Each structure stands twice: as structure tokens, then as C-alpha cells.
N, CA, C and O atoms as a Tinker XYZ file with bonds, in Angstrom:
   536  protein
     1  N     43.754000  122.300000   38.363000    73     2
     2  CA    44.765000  123.149000   37.811000    64     1     3
     3  C     45.169000  124.281000   38.694000    63     2     4     5
     4  O     46.335000  124.602000   38.924000    81     3
     5  N     44.005000  124.906000   39.210000    73     3     6
     6  CA    44.293000  126.103000   40.049000    64     5     7
     7  C     44.841000  125.781000   41.239000    63     6     8     9
     8  O     45.626000  126.576000   41.756000    81     7
     9  N     44.550000  124.670000   41.817000    73     7    10
    10  CA    45.406000  124.269000   43.039000    64     9    11
    11  C     46.864000  124.153000   42.825000    63    10    12    13
    12  O     47.658000  124.410000   43.730000    81    11
    13  N     47.278000  123.726000   41.508000    73    11    14
    14  CA    48.652000  123.509000   41.357000    64    13    15
    15  C     49.303000  124.782000   40.868000    63    14    16    17
    16  O     50.506000  124.763000   40.607000    81    15
    17  N     48.605000  125.871000   40.726000    73    15    18
    18  CA    49.234000  127.044000   40.109000    64    17    19
    19  C     49.913000  127.783000   41.162000    63    18    20    21
    20  O     50.902000  128.460000   40.881000    81    19
    21  N     49.432000  127.705000   42.442000    73    19    22
    22  CA    50.039000  128.597000   43.489000    64    21    23
    23  C     50.249000  129.918000   43.026000    63    22    24    25
    24  O     51.298000  130.524000   43.245000    81    23
    25  N     49.221000  130.424000   42.348000    73    23    26
    26  CA    49.248000  131.761000   41.876000    64    25    27
    27  C     50.366000  132.175000   40.809000    63    26    28    29
    28  O     50.590000  133.347000   40.505000    81    27
    29  N     51.052000  131.051000   40.271000    73    27    30
    30  CA    52.291000  131.567000   39.422000    64    29    31
    31  C     51.753000  131.693000   37.902000    63    30    32    33
    32  O     50.833000  131.029000   37.424000    81    31
    33  N     52.440000  132.585000   37.306000    73    31    34
    34  CA    52.138000  132.918000   35.891000    64    33    35
    35  C     52.178000  131.697000   35.001000    63    34    36    37
    36  O     51.357000  131.500000   34.104000    81    35
    37  N     53.116000  130.940000   35.280000    73    35    38
    38  CA    53.346000  129.725000   34.349000    64    37    39
    39  C     52.193000  129.036000   34.150000    63    38    40    41
    40  O     51.817000  128.810000   33.000000    81    39
    41  N     51.468000  128.604000   35.254000    73    39    42
    42  CA    50.341000  127.749000   35.284000    64    41    43
    43  C     49.147000  128.415000   34.478000    63    42    44    45
    44  O     48.342000  127.800000   33.779000    81    43
    45  N     49.176000  129.744000   34.694000    73    43    46
    46  CA    47.993000  130.378000   33.947000    64    45    47
    47  C     48.313000  130.405000   32.494000    63    46    48    49
    48  O     47.404000  130.178000   31.696000    81    47
    49  N     49.580000  130.674000   32.052000    73    47    50
    50  CA    50.068000  130.630000   30.645000    64    49    51
    51  C     49.674000  129.248000   30.119000    63    50    52    53
    52  O     48.957000  129.122000   29.127000    81    51
    53  N     50.116000  128.321000   30.744000    73    51    54
    54  CA    49.884000  126.784000   30.260000    64    53    55
    55  C     48.425000  126.632000   30.045000    63    54    56    57
    56  O     48.028000  126.168000   28.976000    81    55
    57  N     47.563000  126.999000   31.009000    73    55    58
    58  CA    46.212000  126.802000   30.897000    64    57    59
    59  C     45.645000  127.655000   29.754000    63    58    60    61
    60  O     44.796000  127.165000   29.009000    81    59
    61  N     46.091000  128.939000   29.585000    73    59    62
    62  CA    45.602000  129.719000   28.416000    64    61    63
    63  C     46.035000  129.050000   27.121000    63    62    64    65
    64  O     45.206000  128.879000   26.227000    81    63
    65  N     47.323000  128.656000   26.979000    73    63    66
    66  CA    47.828000  127.970000   25.831000    64    65    67
    67  C     46.935000  126.651000   25.424000    63    66    68    69
    68  O     46.595000  126.379000   24.272000    81    67
    69  N     46.646000  125.941000   26.518000    73    67    70
    70  CA    45.972000  124.692000   26.107000    64    69    71
    71  C     44.461000  125.050000   25.659000    63    70    72    73
    72  O     43.856000  124.351000   24.846000    81    71
    73  N     43.968000  126.073000   26.193000    73    71    74
    74  CA    42.604000  126.397000   25.652000    64    73    75
    75  C     42.565000  126.977000   24.323000    63    74    76    77
    76  O     41.572000  126.820000   23.613000    81    75
    77  N     43.640000  127.678000   23.913000    73    75    78
    78  CA    43.753000  128.169000   22.605000    64    77    79
    79  C     43.942000  127.038000   21.381000    63    78    80    81
    80  O     43.577000  127.160000   20.212000    81    79
    81  N     44.576000  125.982000   21.959000    73    79    82
    82  CA    45.019000  124.979000   20.997000    64    81    83
    83  C     43.809000  124.350000   20.165000    63    82    84    85
    84  O     42.729000  124.070000   20.685000    81    83
    85  N     44.094000  124.170000   18.891000    73    83    86
    86  CA    43.040000  123.528000   18.045000    64    85    87
    87  C     42.583000  122.148000   18.455000    63    86    88    89
    88  O     41.438000  121.721000   18.307000    81    87
    89  N     43.667000  121.456000   19.020000    73    87    90
    90  CA    43.329000  120.075000   19.545000    64    89    91
    91  C     43.387000  120.010000   20.970000    63    90    92    93
    92  O     44.253000  120.616000   21.601000    81    91
    93  N     42.385000  119.205000   21.586000    73    91    94
    94  CA    42.349000  119.223000   22.954000    64    93    95
    95  C     43.598000  118.384000   23.576000    63    94    96    97
    96  O     43.968000  117.270000   23.205000    81    95
    97  N     44.125000  119.133000   24.546000    73    95    98
    98  CA    45.338000  118.590000   25.284000    64    97    99
    99  C     45.132000  118.614000   26.724000    63    98   100   101
   100  O     44.339000  119.436000   27.182000    81    99
   101  N     45.739000  117.825000   27.480000    73    99   102
   102  CA    45.608000  117.886000   28.812000    64   101   103
   103  C     46.757000  118.670000   29.422000    63   102   104   105
   104  O     47.761000  118.931000   28.759000    81   103
   105  N     46.612000  119.032000   30.645000    73   103   106
   106  CA    47.705000  119.995000   31.217000    64   105   107
   107  C     49.112000  119.388000   31.360000    63   106   108   109
   108  O     50.108000  120.111000   31.321000    81   107
   109  N     49.186000  118.069000   31.523000    73   107   110
   110  CA    50.564000  117.408000   31.596000    64   109   111
   111  C     51.175000  117.470000   30.303000    63   110   112   113
   112  O     52.346000  117.840000   30.220000    81   111
   113  N     50.447000  117.116000   29.172000    73   111   114
   114  CA    51.049000  117.409000   27.937000    64   113   115
   115  C     51.618000  118.748000   27.607000    63   114   116   117
   116  O     52.679000  118.941000   27.012000    81   115
   117  N     50.762000  119.686000   28.078000    73   115   118
   118  CA    51.061000  121.056000   27.745000    64   117   119
   119  C     52.256000  121.381000   28.540000    63   118   120   121
   120  O     53.165000  121.987000   27.973000    81   119
   121  N     52.364000  121.078000   29.696000    73   119   122
   122  CA    53.599000  121.217000   30.666000    64   121   123
   123  C     54.688000  120.681000   29.903000    63   122   124   125
   124  O     55.648000  121.407000   29.646000    81   123
   125  N     54.645000  119.402000   29.482000    73   123   126
   126  CA    55.763000  118.682000   28.893000    64   125   127
   127  C     56.330000  119.508000   27.613000    63   126   128   129
   128  O     57.528000  119.772000   27.506000    81   127
   129  N     55.419000  119.866000   26.715000    73   127   130
   130  CA    55.665000  120.571000   25.665000    64   129   131
   131  C     56.271000  121.863000   25.988000    63   130   132   133
   132  O     57.299000  122.139000   25.370000    81   131
   133  N     55.847000  122.669000   26.803000    73   131   134
   134  CA    56.508000  123.833000   27.212000    64   133   135
   135  C     57.832000  123.757000   27.796000    63   134   136   137
   136  O     58.656000  124.643000   27.569000    81   135
   137  N     58.128000  122.622000   28.634000    73   135   138
   138  CA    59.301000  122.444000   29.201000    64   137   139
   139  C     60.430000  121.999000   28.275000    63   138   140   141
   140  O     61.604000  122.354000   28.384000    81   139
   141  N     59.921000  121.164000   27.337000    73   139   142
   142  CA    60.962000  120.750000   26.152000    64   141   143
   143  C     61.281000  121.901000   25.393000    63   142   144   145
   144  O     62.469000  122.110000   25.145000    81   143
   145  N     60.223000  122.853000   24.896000    73   143   146
   146  CA    60.657000  123.900000   24.093000    64   145   147
   147  C     61.144000  125.041000   24.780000    63   146   148   149
   148  O     61.992000  125.731000   24.214000    81   147
   149  N     60.723000  125.361000   25.961000    73   147   150
   150  CA    61.292000  126.696000   26.487000    64   149   151
   151  C     62.292000  126.496000   27.798000    63   150   152   153
   152  O     63.322000  127.166000   27.871000    81   151
   153  N     61.985000  125.673000   28.685000    73   151   154
   154  CA    62.848000  125.513000   29.793000    64   153   155
   155  C     64.242000  125.012000   29.334000    63   154   156   157
   156  O     65.274000  125.638000   29.577000    81   155
   157  N     64.198000  123.752000   28.603000    73   155   158
   158  CA    65.426000  123.033000   28.381000    64   157   159
   159  C     66.387000  123.973000   27.498000    63   158   160   161
   160  O     67.617000  123.964000   27.546000    81   159
   161  N     65.585000  124.782000   26.687000    73   159   162
   162  CA    66.396000  125.665000   25.741000    64   161   163
   163  C     67.155000  126.516000   26.335000    63   162   164   165
   164  O     68.176000  126.858000   25.739000    81   163
   165  N     66.873000  127.073000   27.633000    73   163   166
   166  CA    67.654000  128.109000   28.422000    64   165   167
   167  C     68.517000  127.373000   29.383000    63   166   168   169
   168  O     69.183000  128.059000   30.158000    81   167
   169  N     68.614000  125.949000   29.455000    73   167   170
   170  CA    69.468000  125.462000   30.406000    64   169   171
   171  C     70.446000  124.380000   29.712000    63   170   172   173
   172  O     70.021000  123.426000   29.060000    81   171
   173  N     71.700000  124.633000   29.920000    73   171   174
   174  CA    72.882000  123.851000   29.175000    64   173   175
   175  C     72.513000  122.384000   29.512000    63   174   176   177
   176  O     71.885000  122.097000   30.530000    81   175
   177  N     72.914000  121.519000   28.653000    73   175   178
   178  CA    72.780000  119.995000   28.702000    64   177   179
   179  C     73.308000  119.563000   30.133000    63   178   180   181
   180  O     72.679000  118.736000   30.793000    81   179
   181  N     74.458000  120.132000   30.589000    73   179   182
   182  CA    75.149000  119.637000   31.641000    64   181   183
   183  C     74.316000  119.972000   33.016000    63   182   184   185
   184  O     74.518000  119.373000   34.072000    81   183
   185  N     73.459000  120.899000   32.864000    73   183   186
   186  CA    72.599000  121.344000   34.019000    64   185   187
   187  C     71.265000  120.680000   34.130000    63   186   188   189
   188  O     70.640000  120.648000   35.190000    81   187
   189  N     70.815000  120.116000   32.941000    73   187   190
   190  CA    69.528000  119.357000   33.020000    64   189   191
   191  C     69.319000  118.189000   33.853000    63   190   192   193
   192  O     68.239000  117.814000   34.308000    81   191
   193  N     70.671000  117.549000   34.041000    73   191   194
   194  CA    70.515000  116.358000   35.062000    64   193   195
   195  C     70.461000  116.919000   36.479000    63   194   196   197
   196  O     69.815000  116.352000   37.360000    81   195
   197  N     71.072000  117.914000   36.661000    73   195   198
   198  CA    70.960000  118.649000   38.011000    64   197   199
   199  C     69.502000  118.979000   38.207000    63   198   200   201
   200  O     68.886000  118.562000   39.188000    81   199
   201  N     68.947000  119.733000   37.270000    73   199   202
   202  CA    67.389000  120.104000   37.482000    64   201   203
   203  C     66.503000  118.853000   37.616000    63   202   204   205
   204  O     65.595000  118.870000   38.448000    81   203
   205  N     66.702000  117.823000   36.886000    73   203   206
   206  CA    65.916000  116.709000   36.914000    64   205   207
   207  C     66.122000  116.099000   38.394000    63   206   208   209
   208  O     65.139000  115.743000   39.045000    81   207
   209  N     67.419000  115.991000   38.898000    73   207   210
   210  CA    67.590000  115.566000   40.241000    64   209   211
   211  C     67.003000  116.503000   41.266000    63   210   212   213
   212  O     66.363000  116.031000   42.206000    81   211
   213  N     67.175000  117.757000   41.145000    73   211   214
   214  CA    66.707000  118.772000   42.205000    64   213   215
   215  C     65.160000  118.786000   42.345000    63   214   216   217
   216  O     64.610000  119.246000   43.346000    81   215
   217  N     64.515000  118.281000   41.336000    73   215   218
   218  CA    63.033000  118.384000   41.381000    64   217   219
   219  C     62.562000  117.300000   42.256000    63   218   220   221
   220  O     61.420000  117.377000   42.710000    81   219
   221  N     63.285000  116.339000   42.530000    73   219   222
   222  CA    62.944000  115.119000   43.403000    64   221   223
   223  C     62.925000  115.694000   44.963000    63   222   224   225
   224  O     62.361000  115.023000   45.827000    81   223
   225  N     63.490000  116.819000   45.259000    73   223   226
   226  CA    63.518000  117.211000   46.662000    64   225   227
   227  C     62.192000  118.122000   46.753000    63   226   228   229
   228  O     61.707000  118.798000   45.846000    81   227
   229  N     61.695000  117.961000   48.163000    73   227   230
   230  CA    60.517000  118.750000   48.429000    64   229   231
   231  C     60.768000  120.298000   48.426000    63   230   232   233
   232  O     59.924000  121.116000   48.062000    81   231
   233  N     61.943000  120.585000   48.845000    73   231   234
   234  CA    62.381000  121.904000   48.914000    64   233   235
   235  C     63.735000  121.882000   48.548000    63   234   236   237
   236  O     64.350000  120.916000   48.999000    81   235
   237  N     64.499000  122.818000   47.729000    73   235   238
   238  CA    65.864000  122.763000   47.243000    64   237   239
   239  C     66.622000  123.337000   48.318000    63   238   240   241
   240  O     67.014000  124.488000   48.129000    81   239
   241  N     66.932000  122.748000   49.479000    73   239   242
   242  CA    67.814000  123.095000   50.415000    64   241   243
   243  C     69.138000  122.847000   50.021000    63   242   244   245
   244  O     69.491000  121.670000   49.962000    81   243
   245  N     69.951000  123.749000   49.736000    73   243   246
   246  CA    71.188000  123.629000   48.994000    64   245   247
   247  C     72.236000  122.751000   49.596000    63   246   248   249
   248  O     73.055000  122.140000   48.909000    81   247
   249  N     72.180000  122.699000   51.090000    73   247   250
   250  CA    73.069000  121.816000   51.735000    64   249   251
   251  C     72.518000  120.235000   51.626000    63   250   252   253
   252  O     73.292000  119.278000   51.601000    81   251
   253  N     71.378000  120.138000   51.579000    73   251   254
   254  CA    70.929000  118.808000   51.428000    64   253   255
   255  C     71.108000  118.317000   49.956000    63   254   256   257
   256  O     71.463000  117.164000   49.711000    81   255
   257  N     70.853000  119.214000   49.016000    73   255   258
   258  CA    71.073000  118.790000   47.504000    64   257   259
   259  C     72.506000  118.474000   47.309000    63   258   260   261
   260  O     72.865000  117.557000   46.571000    81   259
   261  N     73.386000  119.283000   48.015000    73   259   262
   262  CA    74.851000  119.140000   47.762000    64   261   263
   263  C     75.314000  117.618000   48.418000    63   262   264   265
   264  O     76.120000  116.867000   47.870000    81   263
   265  N     74.628000  117.346000   49.695000    73   263   266
   266  CA    74.933000  116.122000   50.314000    64   265   267
   267  C     74.712000  114.932000   49.528000    63   266   268   269
   268  O     75.505000  114.003000   49.377000    81   267
   269  N     73.318000  115.078000   48.942000    73   267   270
   270  CA    72.772000  114.004000   48.191000    64   269   271
   271  C     73.453000  113.808000   46.943000    63   270   272   273
   272  O     73.753000  112.652000   46.640000    81   271
   273  N     73.737000  114.722000   46.193000    73   271   274
   274  CA    74.379000  114.714000   44.826000    64   273   275
   275  C     75.816000  114.536000   44.967000    63   274   276   277
   276  O     76.440000  114.190000   43.964000    81   275
   277  N     76.474000  114.733000   46.138000    73   275   278
   278  CA    77.766000  114.588000   46.338000    64   277   279
   279  C     78.614000  115.775000   45.557000    63   278   280   281
   280  O     79.694000  115.616000   44.988000    81   279
   281  N     77.948000  116.864000   45.658000    73   279   282
   282  CA    78.557000  118.048000   44.874000    64   281   283
   283  C     78.523000  119.250000   45.871000    63   282   284   285
   284  O     78.041000  119.144000   46.999000    81   283
   285  N     79.077000  120.423000   45.369000    73   283   286
   286  CA    78.909000  121.525000   46.151000    64   285   287
   287  C     78.361000  122.679000   45.332000    63   286   288   289
   288  O     78.246000  122.566000   44.111000    81   287
   289  N     78.028000  123.767000   45.964000    73   287   290
   290  CA    77.436000  125.045000   45.283000    64   289   291
   291  C     76.120000  124.859000   44.686000    63   290   292   293
   292  O     75.866000  125.499000   43.665000    81   291
   293  N     75.276000  124.099000   45.161000    73   291   294
   294  CA    73.861000  123.930000   44.469000    64   293   295
   295  C     73.157000  125.242000   44.485000    63   294   296   297
   296  O     72.479000  125.547000   43.504000    81   295
   297  N     73.256000  126.097000   45.560000    73   295   298
   298  CA    72.602000  127.262000   45.696000    64   297   299
   299  C     73.106000  128.287000   44.558000    63   298   300   301
   300  O     72.263000  128.957000   43.961000    81   299
   301  N     74.407000  128.407000   44.270000    73   299   302
   302  CA    74.945000  129.180000   43.373000    64   301   303
   303  C     74.634000  128.681000   41.911000    63   302   304   305
   304  O     74.539000  129.482000   40.981000    81   303
   305  N     74.487000  127.375000   41.756000    73   303   306
   306  CA    74.188000  126.771000   40.352000    64   305   307
   307  C     72.634000  127.035000   40.179000    63   306   308   309
   308  O     72.201000  127.238000   39.045000    81   307
   309  N     71.911000  127.036000   41.108000    73   307   310
   310  CA    70.403000  127.205000   40.919000    64   309   311
   311  C     70.176000  128.810000   40.494000    63   310   312   313
   312  O     69.497000  129.186000   39.539000    81   311
   313  N     70.831000  129.580000   41.337000    73   311   314
   314  CA    70.795000  131.053000   41.131000    64   313   315
   315  C     71.448000  131.523000   39.747000    63   314   316   317
   316  O     71.058000  132.531000   39.158000    81   315
   317  N     72.354000  130.797000   39.338000    73   315   318
   318  CA    72.858000  131.074000   37.892000    64   317   319
   319  C     72.114000  130.690000   36.824000    63   318   320   321
   320  O     72.407000  131.106000   35.703000    81   319
   321  N     71.068000  129.857000   37.024000    73   319   322
   322  CA    70.185000  129.295000   35.733000    64   321   323
   323  C     69.171000  130.232000   35.582000    63   322   324   325
   324  O     68.167000  130.147000   36.290000    81   323
   325  N     69.316000  131.269000   34.616000    73   323   326
   326  CA    68.402000  132.288000   34.359000    64   325   327
   327  C     67.103000  131.730000   33.924000    63   326   328   329
   328  O     66.050000  132.307000   34.195000    81   327
   329  N     67.154000  130.489000   33.174000    73   327   330
   330  CA    65.759000  129.848000   32.830000    64   329   331
   331  C     64.987000  129.664000   34.022000    63   330   332   333
   332  O     63.769000  129.771000   33.878000    81   331
   333  N     65.442000  129.399000   35.218000    73   331   334
   334  CA    64.592000  129.035000   36.228000    64   333   335
   335  C     63.998000  130.288000   36.986000    63   334   336   337
   336  O     63.428000  130.150000   38.068000    81   335
   337  N     64.135000  131.363000   36.449000    73   335   338
   338  CA    63.674000  132.693000   37.025000    64   337   339
   339  C     62.153000  132.500000   37.058000    63   338   340   341
   340  O     61.580000  132.181000   36.016000    81   339
   341  N     61.485000  132.670000   38.169000    73   339   342
   342  CA    60.056000  132.700000   37.975000    64   341   343
   343  C     59.494000  131.301000   38.161000    63   342   344   345
   344  O     58.292000  131.148000   38.376000    81   343
   345  N     60.320000  130.296000   38.085000    73   343   346
   346  CA    59.919000  128.846000   38.258000    64   345   347
   347  C     60.299000  128.278000   39.625000    63   346   348   349
   348  O     59.994000  127.121000   39.914000    81   347
   349  N     60.959000  129.071000   40.467000    73   347   350
   350  CA    61.203000  128.667000   41.774000    64   349   351
   351  C     61.034000  129.847000   42.747000    63   350   352   353
   352  O     61.264000  131.032000   42.504000    81   351
   353  N     60.624000  129.343000   43.810000    73   351   354
   354  CA    60.281000  130.399000   44.841000    64   353   355
   355  C     60.952000  130.074000   46.209000    63   354   356   357
   356  O     61.410000  128.955000   46.442000    81   355
   357  N     60.995000  131.169000   47.164000    73   355   358
   358  CA    61.706000  130.885000   48.498000    64   357   359
   359  C     63.032000  131.381000   48.584000    63   358   360   361
   360  O     63.759000  131.619000   47.619000    81   359
   361  N     63.314000  131.527000   49.791000    73   359   362
   362  CA    64.735000  132.022000   50.158000    64   361   363
   363  C     65.487000  130.824000   50.607000    63   362   364   365
   364  O     66.412000  130.338000   49.957000    81   363
   365  N     65.012000  130.317000   51.862000    73   363   366
   366  CA    65.897000  129.244000   52.454000    64   365   367
   367  C     65.679000  127.789000   51.866000    63   366   368   369
   368  O     66.642000  127.033000   51.746000    81   367
   369  N     64.383000  127.404000   51.498000    73   367   370
   370  CA    64.170000  126.256000   50.870000    64   369   371
   371  C     63.372000  126.580000   49.636000    63   370   372   373
   372  O     62.153000  126.752000   49.656000    81   371
   373  N     64.234000  126.664000   48.404000    73   371   374
   374  CA    63.766000  127.033000   47.155000    64   373   375
   375  C     62.806000  125.921000   46.725000    63   374   376   377
   376  O     63.114000  124.733000   46.821000    81   375
   377  N     61.636000  126.347000   46.248000    73   375   378
   378  CA    60.691000  125.337000   45.736000    64   377   379
   379  C     60.437000  125.461000   44.239000    63   378   380   381
   380  O     60.165000  126.587000   43.823000    81   379
   381  N     60.486000  124.543000   43.459000    73   379   382
   382  CA    60.146000  124.582000   42.095000    64   381   383
   383  C     58.715000  124.573000   41.898000    63   382   384   385
   384  O     58.019000  124.037000   42.760000    81   383
   385  N     58.144000  125.132000   40.804000    73   383   386
   386  CA    56.897000  125.301000   40.560000    64   385   387
   387  C     56.177000  123.816000   40.418000    63   386   388   389
   388  O     56.671000  123.021000   39.619000    81   387
   389  N     55.025000  123.443000   41.181000    73   387   390
   390  CA    54.565000  122.104000   41.194000    64   389   391
   391  C     54.437000  121.437000   39.761000    63   390   392   393
   392  O     54.725000  120.251000   39.603000    81   391
   393  N     53.999000  122.230000   38.740000    73   391   394
   394  CA    53.872000  121.705000   37.425000    64   393   395
   395  C     55.138000  121.235000   36.917000    63   394   396   397
   396  O     55.232000  120.115000   36.415000    81   395
   397  N     56.308000  122.177000   37.035000    73   395   398
   398  CA    57.579000  121.740000   36.486000    64   397   399
   399  C     58.133000  120.642000   37.416000    63   398   400   401
   400  O     58.758000  119.711000   36.907000    81   399
   401  N     57.957000  120.691000   38.640000    73   399   402
   402  CA    58.395000  119.646000   39.411000    64   401   403
   403  C     57.874000  118.281000   39.017000    63   402   404   405
   404  O     58.637000  117.327000   38.864000    81   403
   405  N     56.561000  118.202000   38.855000    73   403   406
   406  CA    55.826000  117.002000   38.373000    64   405   407
   407  C     56.458000  116.410000   37.160000    63   406   408   409
   408  O     56.753000  115.219000   37.059000    81   407
   409  N     56.659000  117.382000   36.183000    73   407   410
   410  CA    57.076000  117.015000   34.917000    64   409   411
   411  C     58.606000  116.407000   35.106000    63   410   412   413
   412  O     58.949000  115.357000   34.563000    81   411
   413  N     59.346000  117.074000   35.814000    73   411   414
   414  CA    60.910000  116.616000   36.010000    64   413   415
   415  C     60.903000  115.206000   36.716000    63   414   416   417
   416  O     61.637000  114.302000   36.317000    81   415
   417  N     60.054000  115.060000   37.766000    73   415   418
   418  CA    59.914000  113.835000   38.540000    64   417   419
   419  C     59.582000  112.655000   37.473000    63   418   420   421
   420  O     60.277000  111.641000   37.402000    81   419
   421  N     58.497000  112.882000   36.687000    73   419   422
   422  CA    58.179000  111.831000   35.773000    64   421   423
   423  C     59.135000  111.557000   34.641000    63   422   424   425
   424  O     59.191000  110.422000   34.168000    81   423
   425  N     59.917000  112.565000   34.163000    73   423   426
   426  CA    60.781000  112.460000   33.151000    64   425   427
   427  C     62.110000  111.656000   33.784000    63   426   428   429
   428  O     62.734000  110.800000   33.158000    81   427
   429  N     62.408000  112.078000   35.090000    73   427   430
   430  CA    63.665000  111.283000   35.588000    64   429   431
   431  C     63.274000  109.911000   35.758000    63   430   432   433
   432  O     64.108000  109.046000   35.490000    81   431
   433  N     61.983000  109.536000   36.215000    73   431   434
   434  CA    61.621000  108.161000   36.505000    64   433   435
   435  C     61.606000  107.374000   35.229000    63   434   436   437
   436  O     62.143000  106.267000   35.181000    81   435
   437  N     60.999000  107.916000   34.181000    73   435   438
   438  CA    60.791000  107.264000   32.918000    64   437   439
   439  C     62.074000  106.919000   32.420000    63   438   440   441
   440  O     62.359000  105.753000   32.145000    81   439
   441  N     63.046000  108.083000   32.258000    73   439   442
   442  CA    64.192000  107.847000   31.384000    64   441   443
   443  C     65.286000  107.221000   32.161000    63   442   444   445
   444  O     66.122000  106.638000   31.470000    81   443
   445  N     65.491000  107.208000   33.599000    73   443   446
   446  CA    66.369000  106.753000   34.395000    64   445   447
   447  C     66.001000  106.416000   35.703000    63   446   448   449
   448  O     66.385000  107.088000   36.661000    81   447
   449  N     65.212000  105.325000   35.833000    73   447   450
   450  CA    64.605000  104.949000   37.034000    64   449   451
   451  C     65.634000  104.597000   38.265000    63   450   452   453
   452  O     65.375000  104.819000   39.447000    81   451
   453  N     66.848000  104.008000   37.776000    73   451   454
   454  CA    67.778000  103.798000   38.982000    64   453   455
   455  C     68.162000  105.181000   39.634000    63   454   456   457
   456  O     68.236000  105.303000   40.857000    81   455
   457  N     68.387000  106.145000   38.819000    73   455   458
   458  CA    68.900000  107.425000   39.495000    64   457   459
   459  C     67.682000  107.995000   40.284000    63   458   460   461
   460  O     67.846000  108.583000   41.353000    81   459
   461  N     66.391000  107.792000   39.693000    73   459   462
   462  CA    65.298000  108.372000   40.502000    64   461   463
   463  C     65.273000  107.699000   41.989000    63   462   464   465
   464  O     65.064000  108.335000   43.022000    81   463
   465  N     65.489000  106.487000   41.920000    73   463   466
   466  CA    65.538000  105.660000   43.223000    64   465   467
   467  C     66.874000  106.062000   43.941000    63   466   468   469
   468  O     66.794000  106.126000   45.167000    81   467
   469  N     67.933000  106.308000   43.445000    73   467   470
   470  CA    69.184000  106.539000   44.176000    64   469   471
   471  C     69.027000  108.004000   44.702000    63   470   472   473
   472  O     69.467000  108.245000   45.826000    81   471
   473  N     68.470000  108.944000   44.021000    73   471   474
   474  CA    68.403000  110.211000   44.833000    64   473   475
   475  C     67.302000  110.109000   45.771000    63   474   476   477
   476  O     67.456000  110.808000   46.773000    81   475
   477  N     66.226000  109.425000   45.721000    73   475   478
   478  CA    65.227000  109.393000   46.822000    64   477   479
   479  C     65.797000  108.633000   47.988000    63   478   480   481
   480  O     65.506000  108.957000   49.140000    81   479
   481  N     66.566000  107.675000   47.731000    73   479   482
   482  CA    67.218000  106.894000   48.767000    64   481   483
   483  C     68.261000  107.874000   49.518000    63   482   484   485
   484  O     68.333000  107.897000   50.747000    81   483
   485  N     69.014000  108.633000   48.733000    73   483   486
   486  CA    70.028000  109.676000   49.345000    64   485   487
   487  C     69.253000  110.580000   50.078000    63   486   488   489
   488  O     69.716000  110.830000   51.191000    81   487
   489  N     68.125000  111.190000   49.758000    73   487   490
   490  CA    67.434000  112.139000   50.479000    64   489   491
   491  C     66.844000  111.526000   51.784000    63   490   492   493
   492  O     66.887000  112.138000   52.851000    81   491
   493  N     66.335000  110.388000   51.659000    73   491   494
   494  CA    65.822000  109.616000   52.933000    64   493   495
   495  C     67.010000  109.517000   53.920000    63   494   496   497
   496  O     66.829000  109.820000   55.099000    81   495
   497  N     68.139000  109.129000   53.505000    73   495   498
   498  CA    69.257000  108.814000   54.333000    64   497   499
   499  C     69.775000  110.257000   54.937000    63   498   500   501
   500  O     70.053000  110.391000   56.129000    81   499
   501  N     69.854000  111.146000   54.128000    73   499   502
   502  CA    70.428000  112.421000   54.591000    64   501   503
   503  C     69.388000  113.141000   55.614000    63   502   504   505
   504  O     69.736000  113.857000   56.553000    81   503
   505  N     68.054000  112.823000   55.263000    73   503   506
   506  CA    66.976000  113.423000   56.277000    64   505   507
   507  C     67.153000  112.754000   57.703000    63   506   508   509
   508  O     67.196000  113.382000   58.761000    81   507
   509  N     67.252000  111.316000   57.554000    73   507   510
   510  CA    67.362000  110.593000   58.772000    64   509   511
   511  C     68.664000  110.870000   59.590000    63   510   512   513
   512  O     68.686000  110.721000   60.812000    81   511
   513  N     69.705000  111.263000   58.895000    73   511   514
   514  CA    70.888000  111.640000   59.722000    64   513   515
   515  C     70.598000  112.832000   60.288000    63   514   516   517
   516  O     71.178000  113.011000   61.358000    81   515
   517  N     69.818000  113.798000   59.886000    73   515   518
   518  CA    69.435000  115.124000   60.454000    64   517   519
   519  C     68.313000  114.999000   61.553000    63   518   520   521
   520  O     67.896000  115.918000   62.257000    81   519
   521  N     67.932000  113.770000   61.562000    73   519   522
   522  CA    66.566000  113.548000   62.597000    64   521   523
   523  C     65.401000  114.073000   62.128000    63   522   524   525
   524  O     64.469000  114.333000   62.888000    81   523
   525  N     65.355000  114.278000   60.818000    73   523   526
   526  CA    63.976000  114.824000   60.329000    64   525   527
   527  C     63.264000  113.711000   59.794000    63   526   528   529
   528  O     63.852000  112.674000   59.487000    81   527
   529  N     61.869000  113.883000   59.645000    73   527   530
   530  CA    60.881000  112.816000   59.258000    64   529   531
   531  C     61.276000  112.639000   57.677000    63   530   532   533
   532  O     61.610000  113.543000   56.912000    81   531
   533  N     61.155000  111.254000   57.387000    73   531   534
   534  CA    61.401000  110.862000   56.020000    64   533   535
   535  C     60.130000  110.445000   55.466000    63   534   536
   536  O     60.062000  110.059000   54.300000    81   535
């Protein structure tokens, strides 16, 4: 768990809450519970699909996200989501917290595997067009 925390307060809070719980829980369950009750509450339903897709990127390079999703203004959209404050880091390539990213990837795959594969395919094609390693 410490390796996944990257020094972020979120991981420490999740770990503390898991220890205080009367019933034993693993970190994945605690992250899922936190995300369902705290993160999604602060993100409108229309933006949840965006967050689930964005978590599939290694870094949220706005131009790449825009290209793959066929939309514009990803950087502004990310910045406008106050619920993501403290859960993303970086200036040029925004990175979601590893625990949140893993949760979102799993949820996207379980709920909508076709979309999961389509976004990954789009990322690979966009990176190949840029001459970057896939």
C-alpha cells in the first residue's frame, strides 16, 4: 500500500479507515467504498464517464485525451472538477492517484468492457501516430 500511495493523503486516509473498521477489509474494497460515497458525489453523472475513460491513460495529456475521446477541452474539464482536487497531480501530464486510477480502470472494464477496449485501442493508435511507444 505504501508504494501505491505516492505520499498522497488519500492513501493514508484509506489505510487509516480500513484499520479502524470493525470488519476486516482489503484496500481495494475500501477504495471502492470511498470512491462511491465521496468522489462520485462530487462529480456530476455526465462527467463520470469522462473520469472513467481518463483513468485509462497513463498521464492525462489533454490533447491525447481530446483526440481519443473525440472531444475538446479536456484540460478545462479536469480543472473544473473540484472533486478531483488532490487526486490528480502534475502540470503537463496530469496523473490520477494510483488507487483511484486502478478503481476506475476496474469499474470501466467490468461495467463496459467494449468501451474499455475502445479507449485503449484509441490510445494505442494516437500514440503510434505520434511516434511514441505503445
